[in-house]
C-alpha positions as CSV (number, residue, x, y, z in Angstrom):
1,M,1.4,3.7,13.8
2,T,4.8,5.3,14.2
3,P,5.8,7.2,10.9
4,L,8.8,5.7,9.2
5,A,11.9,7.3,7.8
6,K,11.8,8.2,4.0
7,R,13.3,5.9,1.7
8,T,12.9,2.8,4.0
9,L,11.8,-0.3,2.0
10,V,8.7,-1.9,3.2
11,R,6.2,-4.5,2.5
12,V,2.6,-3.5,3.2
13,T,-0.5,-5.8,3.3
14,W,-3.6,-3.3,2.9
15,V,-7.4,-3.6,2.1
16,D,-8.2,-1.9,-1.1
17,A,-11.7,-0.8,-2.5
18,E,-13.2,-3.2,-5.1
19,D,-15.9,-3.0,-7.5
20,P,-17.8,-6.2,-8.7
21,K,-17.2,-7.5,-12.1
22,E,-20.9,-7.5,-12.8
23,A,-23.2,-4.5,-12.8
24,W,-26.4,-6.4,-11.5
25,L,-25.9,-8.6,-8.5
26,T,-28.4,-10.8,-6.5
27,N,-28.8,-10.5,-2.9
28,E,-26.7,-13.6,-2.4
29,E,-24.1,-12.4,-4.8
30,V,-23.8,-9.0,-2.8
31,E,-23.5,-10.9,0.4
32,T,-20.8,-13.0,-1.2
33,F,-18.8,-10.0,-2.5
34,T,-19.3,-8.0,0.7
35,N,-17.6,-10.7,2.6
36,Q,-14.6,-10.9,0.4
37,E,-11.5,-8.9,1.4
38,A,-9.6,-7.3,-1.3
39,L,-6.0,-7.6,0.1
40,V,-3.0,-6.0,-1.8
41,V,0.5,-6.6,-1.0
42,S,3.0,-3.7,-1.9
43,L,6.5,-3.3,-1.9
44,G,8.0,0.1,-2.1
45,W,10.2,3.0,-0.6
46,V,8.5,5.2,1.7
47,V,8.2,8.7,0.3
48,S,6.0,10.0,3.0
49,H,4.3,8.8,6.0
50,T,1.9,11.0,8.0
51,D,-0.8,10.3,10.5
52,Q,-3.4,9.9,7.3
53,Y,-1.3,8.3,4.7
54,L,1.6,6.2,3.8
55,T,3.0,7.0,0.3
56,L,5.2,4.4,-1.4
57,A,7.2,4.6,-4.5
58,A,8.1,1.2,-6.4
59,D,11.0,2.9,-8.0
60,W,13.7,5.5,-6.7
61,V,16.2,7.2,-9.0
62,A,18.7,8.6,-6.7
63,H,20.9,11.0,-8.9
64,L,17.6,12.6,-10.3
65,E,15.7,12.2,-6.9
66,H,12.6,10.8,-9.0
67,H,10.0,8.5,-7.8
68,G,8.1,6.1,-10.1
69,R,4.9,4.2,-9.5
70,V,3.7,6.0,-6.5
71,T,0.8,4.9,-4.3
72,K,-0.9,6.4,-1.5
73,I,-2.5,4.3,1.1
74,A,-4.8,5.5,3.9
75,N,-3.3,4.3,7.2
76,G,-6.8,2.7,8.2
77,Q,-6.4,0.3,5.1
78,V,-3.2,-1.2,6.3
79,V,-3.2,-4.6,7.8
80,N,0.5,-5.1,8.1
81,M,3.9,-3.3,7.4
82,E,7.1,-5.1,7.4
83,E,10.2,-3.0,7.2
84,L,12.7,-4.5,5.0
85,C,15.7,-2.1,5.0
86,D,16.6,1.3,5.1
87,D,18.7,3.4,2.4
88,G,22.0,2.4,3.8
89,S,21.2,-1.3,4.1
90,K,21.7,-4.3,1.7
91,I,18.6,-6.0,0.7
């Protein structure tokens, strides 16, 4: 995966870890749970993109250079990433 420039707006589909709702499961329930994907779609500004992680911020306050609602996603969890615009483009 080629690293993206900072403050590029992206839509990322990724597989998250998930815990079952119940503490005790039958073998059949474990099998069903195991075969369900926990897909998440995140929109955000790229804060950092290394060979291991993609870090997104849902909010960016330019004059303060502050990021809000930051999420770090391991590259191996990313299913799809679509670049929506860069800092100089209109959405």
